[in-house]
N, C-alpha and C positions, 0 to 999 in steps of 0.2 A: 386726105384721109381724116376720118372723124376722130376727135380726141378719144383716148382710151377710156376715160371715166364715163363717156357716153355709151361706149360699147358695153361696159359692165352693166349699166342701167337697163339696157335692152336685152341682155342675154342671161340675166340671172336665173331664168327658168330653164335654160338650155345648157345642160352640162357639157355636151360635146363642143358647143361654141366657146364656152369658158375655157375648156382645155386647149382648144385651138388658139384662143387669144393668149393663153399662158405660154404656149410654144412660141408665138409671135413675139411676146415680150422678151423671152429668153434670147431669141434670135437677134432682137434689136439691142440687147444688152442693157435694158432698162429695168431689169428685175431688182436691181439694187436700189432703185428709187422707192423710198418708203411710202410715198403717197400712192404710187401705182401698185405696189405690193399689197398695201392695205385694202385697196379696192378689190383686187383679185381674191384676197383672203375673205373679205366680206361676201363675195359671190359664192365661194365654196361653202361657207358657213350657212348661207341662206338656202343652199341646195342640199343641206344635211350631209355634205361630204367632209365629215370632221377629221378623218384620218389624213386626207389630202391637205386639208386646212392646216393640220398640225405640222405636217412635213414642210409645207410652204412657210409656216411661221418660223420653224427652226432654221430655214435658209435665209430669212430676212436679216441682212447685216446690221441695219440701223433701225431696230424696232423703236416705236414710240408707244405712248399710253393707248392710242387708238388700236394698235396691233394687239396688245394684251386684252383690251376690252372686247374686241371682236371675238377672240377665241373663247373668253370666259362666257360671253353672251351666247355663243353657239352651243356650248356644253349645257348651259342652264336651260335654254329653249328646247333642248332635246332630252331634258330630264336627267342629265348625268352630273349630279351635284359633286360627286367625289372628284371627277376630272376637273371641273370648274374650280373646286377648292385647291386642287394641286397646282393649277396654273396661277391662281391668286397668290399662293405661298411662294411659288417660284418668282413671280413678279416682284414681290417684296424683297426676296433675297438678292435679286438683280439690281436693287436700288431704285426701282421706279415708284413714283408716288401714285397713290390711288386718287381718283377724282370721283365726282358725283355719279358718273355712269358706271364706274367700277363697283361702287357700293350698291347702286341701284340694281345691277344685274345679279350680283352674288346674293343679295337679300331676297330677290325674287325666287331664286333657287332654294334658299333656306326656308322661305315661307311655304313653298310647294311641297317640301319634304318634311315639314314640321320639325325642324332641327333648332330648337330654341337655344341650346347652349352655343351652337355655332353662330347664331344671330347675335347673341350677347357679346361674343368675341368681336364680331364686326362692329357692334355698337361702341365698344371700348375704343377701337381703332378710329372710328368716326369722331369721337369726342376729342381724341388726341390730335387729330388732323384738322379739326374745326369744321367738319362736314355735317355735323349733326343738325345744323340750322339751314343747310342747303335744301331748297324746296324739292328737288328731285330725289336726292338720297334720303332726306328726312321723311318724305312720303312713303318711300320704300321701307324705311325702318318701322314706321308705325303700322304699315300694312303687314310686315312680318310679325310684329307682336300681336296684332289682331288675329291673324290666321293661326298663330300658335296658342290662342286662347288666353292671351295676357292683355285684355282690353284696357285694363287700368294703366299698364305701362304704355300702351299705344296712346292713350289720352295724354299722358305726361309728355311724350314726344311731340304730340300735336300742340300742346301748350307752349313748348319751347321754340316752336317754329315762328320766326318773325313774319315770314311770307307763306301764305297757304294758297294752294290752288284747288280746283274742284277734285283733283285726284286725292289730295290729303283729306278733304272732308268726306269723300265717298268711302275711302278706306276705313276711316274711323266709324262711320255710320254702319258699314258692312260688318265691322267687328262687334258692335253692339247688337246688330240684328242676329248675328250668329249665336249670341248668348240668350236671345229671346227678350232682350231688354227694350220693351216698347217705349218706356218713358224717356230714356236717354237717346234712343234712336230718333224719335220725333222731336226731342228737344234740340238735337244737333241740326236736324232738318230745318227747323224754324230759324235757328241762328244763322245757318248757311244762307237761307232765303233773305233774311233781314240784312245781312252783310253784302248782299248783291252779288254773291258768287253764282256763276251759271249752274243751273240745275240741268242734269242730262240723264241719259239712260242709266248710267252707273249710280245715280242718286236714287232714282225711283224703283228700279228693278229689285234691289235687296229689300227695300221697305215694304214692297207689295207682298213679300213672303210672310210678313207678320200677320196678315189678315187671314186668320185660320179658324174663326169662330163666328157663329150667327150673331153673337153680341156685337161684333165689329162691322156688321153689314152697312150701317149708315155711314160710318167712318170710311169704309171702302168706297162708297159712292162719292163722298166728298173728295177723297184723295184722287179718284178717277177724274173728277172734274178739274182738279189742279193739274193733272197730267195733260189733259186736253188743252187747258189754258196755256201751258208752256210748250205746246206743239210737239210733244214727243210720243203721243199716243200711238202713232203708226210705226215707231221704232220696234223692231221685232222682239227684242229682249223685253221691253216694257209691255208690249201687246200680249206676249205669251204669259208673262207674270200676272197680268190683269185677269186673264182667263182663270189661272190657278187661284188667284185671290178670291174671285167670286165663287168659285167652286168650294174653297175653304170656308166661305160664309154660307154654304149650303144653298146658293142661288144659281142652280144650273141654268135657269132661264137667262140670267144676265150674262153668264159665261158664254152661252150660245149666241146671245145678241152681239157681244163684243167680237166673237169669232166671225159671225156672218158679216159684221160691219167692215171687216178688213179684207173682204174678198179681193184676191189679186196680190195681197201682201203676205200670204201664208208661206211658211216654210215647214219642214218636217217637224220642228219643235212645236209649232202652232197646232198641227194635227195631233201630235202626242198629248199636248196639254188638254185639248177638248175631249179626246178619247178617254184620258185618265179621269177627267171630271165626270163624264157620263158613267163610266164603270164604277167610280167611287160612290155614285148616288143611285146605283142599281138601275140605270137607264141602258141596259145591255142592248136592247133592240135598236135604240138610237145610235149607240156606239158602233154596232155592226153596219148600220146604214151609212154612217159617216166613213167607216173603213172602206166600204165599197166605193163611195163617192171619191174618196182620196185616191184610190187606184185608178178610177176612170179618168181623173184629172191629171194623171201621170206622175203622182208622187210615190216614190219607192219607199215602202216601209223600212224602218231600221230595226236594230235589235230591240230597242225599247218598245217600239210599236208592237212587234210580234209577241214579246214576253208579256206585255200588258193584256193584250187580247186573249192570248192562250190561257193566262192565269185566271181569267174571268170565267172559264168554261169548266170549272171543277165539279159542278152539280150534274147529277146523272141525266136530268131532263134536257140538258143542252150539250151533252158530250159530243153529239153529232156535229155541232158547230166547231167544237174544238178539233175534231178529227178532220174537218174541212181545212182548218188552219194548218194542221199537221201536213196535210197533202200539199198545201201552198208552200210551206217552208221547204219541203222536199223538192218541189218544182223550181223554187228560187235557188236551191243549192246551199241553203244556210242552216240546214237541220243539224250539222256537225258543230255549230258554234255552241260553246258551253252554256251561256245564259239561256239560249233557246231550248237546248236539250233539257236543262234544269226545269224550265217552265212546263215543257211537255210532260216530264216525269211527275211534276206536282199536279198537273191536270189529271193524269191517269190515276195517280195515288188517291186523289180526292173523291173518286166516284165509287164509294162503298166497297172498294176492293175488287169490283167486278173486272176491271181492266188492268189489274196489276201485272199481267203477263206483258202488256205493252210497255209499261214503265220499266220492267226488268230488261226487256229487249233494248230499249233506248239506252239504259245504263250500261249494258254490256258492250254496246257499239261505240260508246263515247271514247274519243281519242285522249282527251284531257279531262280529268275529273277534278273539280275543285271541292272544297269542303262542303259547299252547298249541295253538290251532286251526291256525295256520300250520305250527308244528313237526310236529304230528301228520300233516298232509297231506304235508308235505315228506318226513318219515321213511318214511311208507307207500309213497310213490312210489319212493323210493330203495331201500328194502329189497326191493321186489318187481319190480325190474328196469325200472321206468318212468323210466329215468335222464334221458332228454331232457325229459320232462314236469317232472321234479324241477328240472332246471337252469332251465327257463323259469319255474317257480314262484318259484325263488330270485331271479330277476331282477325279478319282480313285487313280491316282498317288499322288495327294495331301492328300487324306484321309489315304493312306498307308505310308505317310511320305517318299516317294521315293525322293532321292536327285535330284533336278531340276538343269539342266545346260542350256547353251545357245542353245543346240540342241532342248531341250524340249520347251523352250520359242519361238524359231523360228518357230517350227512346229505348235504349238497351235495358234500363232498369224496369221500364214498363213491360218489356218482353220477359224479363226474369220473373216479374210478378205473375204474368199470365201462365207461365209454366211452373211456377212455384219452385224455382231452383235457388235454394237459400245459399249454398256454398258459392256459386258463381255470383250471386247478388252481393255477397259480402266482399268478394274479390274486387268487384266493380266499385263498391263503396270505398274500399281502400285506395283504388286508383283515382277516384274522384277526389278523395282527400288529398292525395299527393299532387294532383293537378290543380288544386285550389278551387274546385267547383262545388265542394260539399255545401258551402253556404248559399249557393244560388237557390232561389225560392223554388224553381221548377225541379231541380235535382233533388232538393230536400223533400218536396212533395212526392216525387216518385220513389224515393227511399222509404218514405212512410208507407206508401201503397205496397211496395215490394215486401217489406218486413211483415206487414199486416196479412197479405195474401199467403205468405209462407208460414203463417201461424205464430209469429213472434211479435205480439203486440207490444211487449216491453221494449224491444229494439226500435219499433216504430215510434213509441213515445220518446225514447232517448234522442232519436233523430229530430223529432219535433222540438224538444227542449233545448237542443243545441243550435237551433235555427234562430234567425233574427226576429221572426214573428211580426214583421212590420206590416204585412198585408194579408189578404184573405186566403191566398193559395195554400199555405201550409196548414192554416187552421181548418180549412175545408177538408183537407186530406185526412187529418187526424180524427176529425169528427166522423167522417165516413168509416174510417178504420174501426173505431169503437162501436159504431152503429152495426156494422156487418159482423162484429164479434159478439153481438147480442148484449153489448154494454151501453145501451142507449142512454142510461142515466149519466154515465161519464161524458158522453157526447154532449148532452144538454148542459152539464156543468161547464164544459169547455166553451160552449156557446155563451154562457153568462160571463165567463172570464174574458172572452173576446169582446163582448159588449162593454165590460168595465175598462178594458185596455183601449177602447175607442178605435179599434181596427175597423177600417171601412169594409162593410159587408157587401156581398154581391148576390146574384140570384142563386148561385151554386151553394152558398152558405145555407140557404133555406131548403134546398133539396136535401142537404146533409141532415139538417134538423128534422125535417119531416120524415126522412128515412129512419132516423133514430126513434122517433115517436111510433112509427109503424112497426118496427122490430120489437118494441116492448109494450105495444098495445095501448099507448096513451092517446086515445081517440080524441077526447075533448081538447087536450092540450094542442095536438096537431091541428085540429080544426080551427082553434083560436089563432095559432100562428098564421094560417092561411088568410084568415079574415083581417088580421092586423098588420100584415106585411107592409102594405102600402102606407097606411096611416102612421104606423110607429117607426118604420125603417126606411120609407121612401122607395121601396122596391115593389113594383107591380107584379102580381102573380102571373107566371107563365104556364104554358101547357104542362111542363114537367112537374110543377108544384101541384096542380090539380090531379095529375096521375098519381103522385105520392099519396095524397089524401084519399083518393079512390081505393088505392091499395090498402091503406090504413083501415078504411071502413069495411072493405071486403074481408080482411084478416079477422076483423071483429065480428063478422057475420051480419053486418048492417048493410045488406045489399041494396035495399030500397033507397037508403040515404045516398049510397054511392051513385045509384042511377039518377036520383034527383040532382046531385051535384053536377053530373055530366050535362043535364038539361039546363042548369042555371049558369053554366060557363059563359063568359062574355065573348067567346069566339067559338067557331065551329071545332068540335073535337077532331084531333088527328088520329092516325093509326096507333100511336103510342097509347093514347087514352083508351081507345077501344080495346086494345090488347090487354090493358090493365083491368078493364071492366070484365073482359072475357075470363081472365085469370081469377077474378073475384067470383064470377059465376061458377067456375069449376070448384073453388073452395067451398062455396055455399050449396052447390048441387042444384042450381036453378037452370034446368035444361032448356026451358022455353026461352028465357032471356039470352042464354048462351048461344042458342041456335040463331036468334035474330042478330046478335052482335057478330057472330061468326060469319053469317051470310053477308053482312055489311063489309067485313074485312076481306072476304073472298072476292067480292066484287071490286073493291078498291085496290087490293094487293093479291091478285090471283096466284102469284109466283112466290109468295112468302110462306116458308114451311112452318113457321111457328103456329099460325092459326090452325092448320091441319093437325098438328101435334096436340095442341090444347083440346081441340074438339074430340080427337080420337081417345085421349085420356078420359075425358068426361063420359063419352059413350061407352068406354070400356068398363067403367065402374058400374054402369047401368046394364051392361051386357047387351048393348044394342049393336049386335054384330053386323046387321045389314047396313046400318048407317056408316059404320067403320069401313065396310067394304066399298060403299059408294065413294067415301072420301079418298080411299087409297086408289080407287080406279081413276078418280079425277086427277089426283097427283100424278099418276102414271101418264095420263093423256096430256097433261100440261108440262110434263118433264120436270116436275118439282120433286126434289130429293131431300129427305131429312138429313140435315147436317149431323154426322155422328159425333157423339161426345167422346173426347179423348182424355186419357189419364196419363200423367207424367210421374216418373219416379227417378230420383237421382241416386245412383249407386257408384261409389268410387269416383266421384267428380265427373261421371258420364251420365247423360240424359237418355232415358228409355221411355218410349211412348207406346200406348196401347189404346185400342178401342174394343168394344164388345165383340164385334164380328171379325176382327182382324186376326190373321195367322201369319203375319209377315215378319215377326220378330225372329232374329237369327237363332234364338234359343227357345223357339216356340214349344218344342216337344218337352224340354226340361221344365218349362213353366207349367204346362198342363199336367205333367206328372206330379209336380209339387202341389198343384191345386187339388188333384185327386187325393193325394196323401193327406192334405189338410182337411178335405171334406170327410174322409174316412175317420180321421181323428176326432172331428166334431161330432160325427155320428156315434162313435164309441163313447165319447163323453156324455152325450145325451142319453144313451142307453144306461150308462153307469148311474147317472143322477136319477134316471127313471126308476131303477131298481131300489135306490135309496129312499125315494119319495113315496 
């Protein structure tokens, strides 16, 4: 008969054989032998049968340290730190001494769960028992401190170790890498190399994540050469990290070259790395070709593959590719997985609101919704004008105790702004204050917008003044608020304050500034801002900046200059610029230019209702009824409908919505009766003042 410890080695993966062996041991009466029982216990632990392992452990008459360590390691490796800690406590109470493996296992669990205080308690025990300088437990200790964000303490542990192995060095390097400390990370790497410690995949992989800028491209190449020299370039972890490093340095060509050079060594992580690199650098066609090749070669995409590919299809022109991916995940039977459902929702939310019904359908079918699911749906509804639905969804989130974060508060405040519901906005402001999110820059920004659109610019200013004002987000919002309230001079004063405070500006800052100039007719000042943006502030003018100045010139009646500005732009004008010029033509009454611009827009965007509306308004002023009839017939033929304008009014904390042609309100007759009464009163007043005058 083969020795029992050999049986354990060969049957660790077969639970039925282990149980059979267990029965055989009981029959032989050797279960009381500690060595045999420990082997059996280890087999159960490795097969994740922790309850059976615990029952067996409790039956071992003469436990030793190995018995305790096996059970602790089993709980740690299965992510059950509380149970591991309970066994550790029991071990101590039973009078057993901890050894290096005990400390190593429990510290691994502490590090994985980020329980610094528990790790410090273990550290105290190690100092008392003299295991702080043990290479195995000492390495685990410094790894724990590094993973808990205490890299200085990790370094102190490292300095106290008389003997260090590659695990010790790698753990400390990984700790510094996690903090983004390039200097100390590579300083340790050089010291490790000079002391003759073996460099392995655990050394190179973390360091490669630091190469995330084009400025580090040459250093990345040098480091890659070092990796090749040490013979670890074909290691999967290093190889995959090298692809990501070249991508981070914006060299997709080198990333692809590394990937192609390891043909036959690829795993799913390799494919995900190169796909992520392509998508990050807008090489979507290449990414989809690689995705097809990956499937042909027999690699099954995982959750990360699907979510990356689906998330890249948010633009309307490639939504069909996203729908193909949707069909594929249904075919593979993984559409129910929460991350994949979330990415599908995000894709449909991102396509100008046209496909929101698909996003809603996916959301409703989800078995498990995490906070990303709720936020994605809430943000999609808010961004695409489904404000009432967004407000209702927020109420459901509250009733179901969904964890609210700054994404949720930002989205619901944006919806409050869109429907100008001040009371509800104030209630959400109070909730954000209680939840500790009022100081978040995005929440503050949306508070400013909400109060501004509800007509209370003073409350918008108070929200701004109580914010941290460290970056441009809140400054931009308050400048837009004053500009849209016709207080452009205040907006420009805030811009000068922002400049003095040395807050970093962005392109949106100058949209706000140019909007302020447009609303108060500061033509020359606005034009000067456009000309000096790049030279004075390092921000190159974009399409939206030119559109603002075209609007500014149009409002001032300087249509020819607006037209010349369009011609002088360093890029081809987009639909936004043409629409702005068309609006300027309507203001200035230039029918000939308006017709030319309108025809351009109708060719490029035949289903956009705004162009038809602007042209109809212009032709209406001139009483060109035939032209209006032609436009309306074209709209009908193409199925283009004018989006109706809605009005909201809040009465008794309840929202009521109206549009000009709607009779759907439950109190429609009462409303129209009151309107007739008001109209009669106005007529009586007009007659009265007519008699006086």
